N, C-alpha and C positions, 0 to 999 in steps of 0.2 A: 285284117291287123286286129292283134286284142286291143280293148279297153283291156283301162285299169279296172273299169266298177267287175269288167270278168275274168279278170284275177284278182281280184277279191274274194269273187262269187265263190271261186276254182279253190279257194282257203275256204272256207265256209263260212266270212262274211260278209255281213247281210249292212249294202248303202238305199237308205231309204230314208221319206221324209216325217216330218218329227208327228204325223200325225200315222202313220202306218206303221211310226215305234213302239206310237203309247196304243194301241190297238194292238199288236201283233203278241200273238199266243209262245212265241220262242225267246223272248227279252228273258234274258237270268234276276230273280229274283235278289231287289235291289239295285239294280239298274236303273230301273226308271228314278227313284228314290238319287243319284250321282246322277243321271241326266235332266234332275229338275232345274238346278243348281248350274245350269251352263245353257246358254244361249243360240240358238242356229233350225235353220230350215231345216237339215240336213243331217243324219246319225251314222255311222258304222260304229259297229260291237259286232258278237261273237257271242252266239248262239249257243256254243257250244261248252263258252267260260261261265264264271260266276258275280256276285255283285263287283266281285274286285276283279273282274276284265278285261281287254281295250273298250274305248269307248272315246269317237271322234263327233264333235257337233262343230256345226258351220253350217254359211253362207250360203257354200260354192263344192257344189258335189261333184264336180270331176276336179276342184282340186283341193278338195279335201281324198276321195280316188289315189288321187300321183303321193301325198303324202300317205297314205297308209300304205302302201305297195311301196315307198321309199322306209317309208320307217322299219317296217317291217323285213324288207328287203327280200317281199314277193316274186315270184318271178322270174329270180335269177337262177 
């Protein structure tokens, strides 16, 4: 069975910890600044987008993944 995280990754989204997000080399310029105003342990972002790109932050990785898959209608 395919997980929501696998679905996200198949569309090039990344689901990472906040620490991984802060050190990742593929975060679009300006996205970290937007993320700084939000709290949460996990981050979903699109490394192929820009500073206005998709950004979702929260404390439950699976719930975030499910929300992104539903919002973006991925894998439908």
